[in-house]
Structures are given as structure tokens and as C-alpha cells.
Backbone bond lengths (Angstrom), bond angles and torsions (degrees), N, CA, C in turn:
res aa  C-N    CA-C-N  psi(-1)  N-CA   C-N-CA  omega(-1)  CA-C   N-CA-C  phi
1 M - - - 1.455 - - 1.526 111.33 -
2 A 1.349 117.19 -44.53 1.459 120.51 179.90 1.524 110.87 -62.48
3 Q 1.349 117.12 -38.42 1.464 120.87 179.18 1.520 110.78 -61.92
4 K 1.333 116.80 -39.21 1.463 120.42 178.92 1.528 109.51 -63.90
5 N 1.330 118.08 -42.04 1.458 121.21 179.29 1.522 111.31 -64.06
6 V 1.329 116.81 -42.05 1.464 120.35 178.14 1.522 109.57 -63.30
7 S 1.316 117.13 -43.73 1.467 120.86 179.21 1.522 111.32 -62.38
8 E 1.311 116.57 -41.82 1.472 120.54 179.09 1.525 111.15 -64.71
9 L 1.332 116.59 -41.82 1.469 119.86 178.89 1.529 110.81 -67.09
10 R 1.310 115.72 -40.99 1.467 120.17 177.22 1.520 110.01 -58.77
11 L 1.321 116.25 -46.72 1.460 120.99 179.43 1.524 111.42 -62.38
12 K 1.315 116.89 -40.70 1.470 121.07 179.79 1.530 110.75 -62.39
13 I 1.332 116.58 -44.64 1.463 121.09 -179.80 1.524 110.88 -66.45
14 L 1.331 116.76 -49.88 1.459 120.04 -177.96 1.525 111.70 -65.30
15 S 1.322 117.07 -36.27 1.465 120.17 177.10 1.531 110.77 -64.53
16 A 1.330 115.58 -40.49 1.465 119.78 179.14 1.523 111.34 -63.26
17 L 1.320 117.14 -29.57 1.463 121.44 -178.82 1.530 113.05 -89.61
18 S 1.318 116.60 0.92 1.466 120.03 -172.83 1.529 114.05 -91.50
19 D 1.320 116.92 23.38 1.459 120.24 -179.18 1.533 109.61 -130.01
20 P 1.319 118.20 133.20 1.464 120.77 -178.22 1.534 113.62 -58.50
21 T 1.328 116.91 -39.46 1.469 119.88 179.31 1.517 110.89 -63.08
22 R 1.324 116.90 -42.03 1.467 119.97 179.90 1.524 111.05 -67.18
23 L 1.323 117.66 -36.33 1.465 119.88 175.80 1.527 110.57 -65.54
24 E 1.321 117.32 -39.05 1.462 121.19 176.08 1.532 110.76 -63.78
25 L 1.320 116.71 -39.75 1.467 120.38 177.74 1.525 110.89 -62.58
26 L 1.327 116.47 -41.68 1.465 119.91 177.38 1.524 110.77 -59.44
27 E 1.324 116.46 -46.77 1.463 120.24 179.13 1.526 110.61 -59.88
28 Y 1.309 116.02 -42.95 1.469 120.75 -179.76 1.533 110.40 -62.47
29 L 1.323 116.49 -40.79 1.458 120.77 -178.70 1.529 112.89 -80.52
30 S 1.317 117.38 -5.72 1.469 119.33 177.86 1.526 111.13 -64.50
31 G 1.319 116.62 -20.50 1.458 121.44 178.27 1.518 113.46 -80.73
32 G 1.325 117.32 -2.45 1.457 120.51 178.95 1.515 112.05 123.68
33 E 1.314 113.99 179.86 1.463 121.24 -177.65 1.528 110.52 -60.41
34 R 1.324 115.07 138.07 1.466 121.30 179.82 1.517 110.41 -136.35
35 C 1.313 113.79 144.73 1.465 121.65 174.90 1.529 108.42 -80.21
36 V 1.315 115.94 148.94 1.468 119.66 176.69 1.527 109.43 -56.40
37 C 1.330 116.45 -33.79 1.471 120.30 179.30 1.529 111.88 -64.63
38 E 1.323 118.91 -21.17 1.471 123.08 174.31 1.523 110.94 -89.37
39 I 1.327 115.97 -33.82 1.464 121.18 -176.22 1.528 110.79 -69.57
40 L 1.315 116.70 -46.83 1.467 120.94 -174.72 1.531 113.75 -54.30
41 P 1.328 119.30 -49.06 1.473 118.60 -178.47 1.532 113.63 -65.35
42 A 1.318 117.14 -20.85 1.470 120.91 -178.33 1.529 112.60 -78.97
43 F 1.326 117.05 -10.41 1.464 121.53 -176.96 1.519 109.68 -125.78
44 S 1.308 117.05 138.97 1.463 120.95 179.78 1.527 110.09 -91.48
45 R 1.322 113.82 55.99 1.465 120.48 179.08 1.520 108.28 -135.74
46 S 1.306 115.77 162.22 1.469 119.79 -177.84 1.526 111.30 -69.29
47 Q 1.312 115.12 159.39 1.463 121.40 178.71 1.515 110.41 -59.96
48 S 1.327 117.44 -40.36 1.467 120.30 -178.52 1.534 111.12 -66.75
49 T 1.326 117.01 -36.80 1.467 120.77 178.43 1.526 110.91 -65.66
50 I 1.332 116.77 -47.19 1.466 120.81 179.31 1.521 110.21 -63.17
51 S 1.323 117.20 -43.12 1.469 120.62 179.16 1.520 111.42 -60.94
52 K 1.332 116.38 -41.16 1.464 120.80 178.68 1.534 110.52 -61.28
53 H 1.318 116.59 -46.08 1.462 120.56 -178.70 1.532 111.97 -67.50
54 L 1.320 116.92 -40.51 1.468 119.88 176.27 1.518 110.64 -61.44
55 N 1.317 116.72 -40.87 1.469 120.64 -179.70 1.531 111.20 -65.96
56 I 1.317 117.94 -39.21 1.468 120.86 177.86 1.528 109.84 -61.50
57 L 1.327 117.08 -44.29 1.466 121.02 178.17 1.526 111.39 -65.72
58 F 1.319 116.34 -36.30 1.469 120.93 177.21 1.528 110.78 -67.31
59 E 1.313 116.61 -45.82 1.471 121.24 -179.07 1.533 111.68 -64.75
60 A 1.330 116.19 -27.65 1.474 120.51 177.61 1.529 111.15 -83.79
61 D 1.324 116.82 3.58 1.470 123.18 177.72 1.529 112.19 67.89
62 I 1.328 115.92 26.27 1.458 121.31 178.31 1.531 109.96 -91.52
63 L 1.340 115.49 -33.68 1.461 120.94 179.34 1.519 111.32 -113.19
64 D 1.324 114.61 151.73 1.462 122.27 167.25 1.515 107.23 -98.83
65 R 1.329 115.87 151.09 1.463 120.70 178.26 1.524 107.41 -135.14
66 R 1.303 115.71 134.79 1.458 118.57 174.07 1.522 109.42 -140.06
67 I 1.318 113.96 151.53 1.459 121.38 -179.88 1.525 107.48 -105.06
68 D 1.322 115.92 130.13 1.460 122.27 176.86 1.527 107.00 -128.26
69 G 1.326 114.95 95.09 1.462 119.09 -174.74 1.514 109.57 66.75
70 K 1.339 115.67 -119.45 1.468 120.13 179.23 1.527 112.29 -94.68
71 K 1.328 116.33 -0.85 1.463 120.15 -177.68 1.518 111.64 -96.04
72 T 1.333 115.41 139.77 1.460 121.94 171.49 1.521 106.81 -107.57
73 L 1.325 115.21 123.58 1.461 121.24 -176.64 1.520 110.43 -114.53
74 Y 1.332 115.17 140.93 1.460 121.59 179.15 1.520 109.28 -122.23
75 S 1.323 115.24 147.70 1.457 121.78 174.95 1.523 108.70 -149.34
76 I 1.311 115.22 163.78 1.465 121.22 177.54 1.523 107.50 -72.51
77 K 1.320 116.35 127.39 1.464 120.73 -179.41 1.523 111.92 -77.20
78 D 1.331 116.24 -43.46 1.457 120.66 -178.27 1.529 108.78 -136.27
79 P 1.323 117.52 110.17 1.468 120.43 -177.60 1.527 114.20 -60.28
80 Q 1.328 118.10 -11.83 1.472 120.05 176.57 1.520 111.71 -59.87
81 V 1.321 117.77 -19.95 1.456 120.44 179.00 1.528 110.13 -58.61
82 F 1.347 116.91 -31.76 1.459 119.87 179.67 1.524 111.58 -71.21
83 E 1.318 117.05 -30.69 1.466 120.34 175.03 1.532 109.72 -66.10
84 L 1.317 116.54 -40.71 1.466 120.92 177.21 1.522 110.18 -61.15
85 V 1.317 117.35 -45.41 1.467 121.29 178.77 1.527 110.06 -63.03
86 R 1.332 118.44 -40.54 1.468 121.53 177.68 1.528 111.16 -61.96
87 L 1.330 117.42 -40.18 1.462 120.57 177.96 1.526 111.21 -63.33
88 V 1.307 116.43 -41.94 1.469 120.58 177.99 1.530 109.55 -64.77
89 D 1.338 116.70 -40.87 1.462 120.22 177.18 1.528 110.87 -59.26
90 Q 1.326 116.80 -42.58 1.464 120.94 179.05 1.524 110.72 -62.27
91 M 1.320 116.37 -42.12 1.468 119.83 178.07 1.530 110.45 -62.73
92 A 1.328 116.59 -43.04 1.462 120.65 -179.34 1.527 110.69 -64.29
93 L 1.327 116.93 -43.45 1.471 120.06 179.02 1.522 111.74 -63.46
94 K 1.320 116.60 -37.27 1.468 120.75 177.52 1.533 110.11 -63.16
95 Q 1.330 116.22 -43.49 1.462 120.10 179.28 1.526 110.96 -65.22
96 I 1.333 117.13 -40.17 1.470 120.90 178.26 1.526 109.81 -62.39
97 S 1.322 116.39 -42.66 1.454 121.59 179.03 1.529 110.81 -61.89
98 Q 1.324 116.53 -42.42 1.460 120.49 179.15 1.524 111.13 -65.27
99 L 1.329 117.05 -39.36 1.464 120.39 177.80 1.529 110.83 -65.45
100 A 1.326 116.16 -41.46 1.464 119.86 178.67 1.532 110.35 -62.40
101 E 1.320 116.84 -42.15 1.466 121.17 178.62 1.528 110.56 -64.11
102 A 1.321 117.16 -42.27 1.465 120.67 178.20 1.521 110.19 -62.50
103 G 1.328 116.92 -41.06 1.464 120.87 177.63 1.513 112.13 -62.41
104 R 1.324 116.48 -40.61 1.463 121.69 178.46 1.526 110.52 -62.79
105 I 1.336 116.49 -43.59 1.472 121.51 179.96 1.529 110.39 -63.48
106 I 1.310 117.21 -42.88 1.470 121.68 179.35 1.517 109.89 -63.08
107 E 1.336 116.73 -45.93 1.466 120.37 179.33 1.526 111.05 -60.40
108 E 1.324 117.29 -41.75 1.468 120.69 178.37 1.520 110.96 -63.13
109 S 1.321 116.81 -43.61 1.471 119.33 -178.57 1.513 110.92 -67.20
110 L 1.318 117.85 -34.90 1.460 120.63 178.41 1.526 111.76 -70.69
111 S 1.332 115.76 -37.40 1.478 118.42 -179.51 1.533 111.43 -72.76
112 C 1.321 118.47 -24.54 1.466 122.08 177.27 1.529 110.91 -72.01
113 G 1.300 116.35 -27.00 1.461 120.93 -177.28 1.515 113.02 -82.86
114 R 1.313 117.33 -2.14 1.481 120.87 -177.89 1.485 111.96 -82.01
């Protein structure tokens, strides 16, 4: 039962991070707590779209949300999320490097056959 809960939470977190807009929101919030009124102008997307993405990150326990009067403020709940993103970036760069090397090898083999 505990394994199922861990798997479900893992899926919830990774799913929340699987969208470019949400990754951009994380980067934007890396500078500290921000009001929705500050977030909206920084993105060329509708208010409903940004609100939806913020809520997904909040529901995945990646963001904190607090209300201050009429303002809704968001912040990063656990900065470890940036370490996870860095690890994924490293994996992506490794794959890009491998593809570039494969392309170089193919080009060399094709030029030898000329």
C-alpha cells in the first residue's frame, strides 16, 4: 500500500513538472514569493491558463500559496525541486551529446564512401 502511495505521489510531482509553462513558472518563482498580479504580466498567457498551471503545481505540493488581503501569493515550497530539474537537464544534455556524436560518426562514414 505504501509503495502505491509513493508511486502516485511521484507521478503527481513528475506530471506537474511535465509542462513548459509550469517549468517557466518555477523559474520565475525561484526569485522568491510573487503575487499573481506580478506573475500574470510576466507571461503571455491568459489569466485562466496561468491560474490552472499554478494550481497544478500547488496541488502537487511544489508551491505554497497564501492569501494576503486581496492578493494571492505563490512561492516554492521545497527548493529541492530545482535539483530535480537540474538532474533532468543533465540527462537531456547527455542525450544531446550522444546524438551529436552519432551524427558525427554517420557523417564520417558517409564521407569515407565518396
